[in-house]
Structure formats: C-alpha cells, structure tokens
N, C-alpha and C positions, 0 to 999 in steps of 0.2 A: 457565509463569508463571500467574499468577492471573488474567489478562485474556483467556485464551482462551474461557472461557464467554461473556465479554462479546462477543468477535468473533463467536462462533457465533450468539448472539442477534442481533446487528446484521445478519449475513449473512441469516439467516431473514427478519427484518423486511424487508430490501431485496431479497429474493430475485427479484422481478419484474424489477427494474432490472438486477441483477447477471446474470441468466440471458442477457443480451444481450452480455455482455462476457467477455473472456479474463481469468482471475484467476491472479495469480502469488502463491504463498504460501511461506513457510518449511515445512519438511517436516511437522512434528506439526501446525501450524495447519492446513496444507492438507488433511491427512487428515480432520481434524475438520470443516472446512468442507465438504468433498466429501460426507461422510456425512451431515451435517445437511441439506444441500441435496437430496441424492438421496432422503432421507426425505420432503421436500417435493415430490418429483416434478420437481425442477429439475435440470438436467444441463449447467451451463455448462462451457466449456473451462477446466480448471485445471492449471496447471504448479506442481508441488511441487519447491522448490529443496531443499538440504540443511536440516536443523534450524538453528535460530539459533546455537546454540553450535558447530555444526560448519561454520559460514561462510555459511549461508543469508541472513542480513542483508546480508554483504558481496556475495554474488551478486546480490541485488536491487539494491544500490547500484550495482554495475556495470552492471546494466541501465538504471538511471536515467541513468547517464552516457552510455549508448548510444542515448538517446531511446526506449527500449522501454516506458517506464512513463509513463502519462499521469496517474495520481492514485495516491497510496499512502495506505493506511489502517493504521496501525501503532498498536495500542492498547498504550501503555507501562505496564508495571506499576511505578509510581513507588514503592511501598512495600516492595518487595524488591530485593536486589541482584541483578544479572544477570552471569553469568560472562562474557558477551560484549558488555558495555556499549560498548566501543570500537567494535564493529561497529554497534550501534544508532546511536551518535553519528555515525558515518560515513554511515550511511543518511539520517539527518536532515540532515546537512551537505550531502550530494550533492542531496538534493531541494531545498534552499534555493539552492544555486549553480546548478542547471539549471532552476530555476524550476518544479519539479514540485509541485503542491499535496500537502500531507501532513496528514492528520487524525490527531491523537493521542487523540481521545476520540470517543465516539459521536455527540455533538451536532455537532461540526465536520464529522464524516463525512457526517451526514444533510444538513447545509447544503451541503456541497460537491457531493454527487451529485445534488442537486435544483436546483442553479443553473441559470438559463435561459441562462447563458453557454456552456454546453457545446453548445447548438444554435444559438447566434448565429454565423452565418458571418462577420458583419463584425468579431467581436471577435477581436483579436490580443493575446494576452498579452504584456506587456512584460517582456523578460527583464532581470535584473540586469546592471548594467554592469561588466564585468571586462575590458575592452579590453586592458589592460596584461599580463593573464595569458593571453589567447587566442592561439592559433596563427593564423597568417595563411594 
C-alpha cells in the first residue's frame, strides 16, 4: 500500500528506540523495515509474518490476543481499498479489546513510544471491562 514509505521513514526516525525492541511486521513491510534499518547500521530482532493479504495482519492479531505484542504501529492507507480490509479491522479490534496501544499515524506513534508511562513501574494500564465475556 501507499503507507509503506511512511512506515520506513518513521522507523528510521525512531531507529535508536526501536533498536532495543523485537519488531513484528507483515512480510513486505518487514523486509523494507529490515533493509532500511540495516542501511542505518541498526540491527533489531525482526520477525516477518506473512504479507497482509496472505494473513499477516491476522497473525499479528493472534499475537495480540496471546499478549505477545506491547504496542502496534499500523499506518493505514485510508485512500485505497485493501483486499484484506477485514483482517485490518480484526487487528484494530483485538488491540482495542486487549488494551494494546495502536497508532494509525506517525504522530500518534511518536507520542506513544515517547510516553514516560513505559518506564513508570507504578503505572498499571486499566484494561477494558469485559467480565461477561471472559473465561473464568
């Protein structure tokens, strides 16, 4: 989609921060991110899932459900139809349900990764209340 270049620019801009984290990406985006960071001399751990249309967004959504994702940055191309729109909506929904911060534009992504709450050990995120749907 047309937001991959924006994602690469954002990753380069935040390469110092991201170099200390394990990144999980859809396939095509992951390759672009890896190449861009390697050119900057930054080599974080990157796991590439399938491409979005081949289920990568759904794979990441499943990781959200399993509590394997702390923050999602998903720059959505709102000006073009996506063949895997349902998977994108599922990822957004699972992030909301499981209280995973998700940034859909660069500004919100920058605000999220620079939040002092990440380092505040006394801060406990309050999850949404879904008691009637949760297993005992």
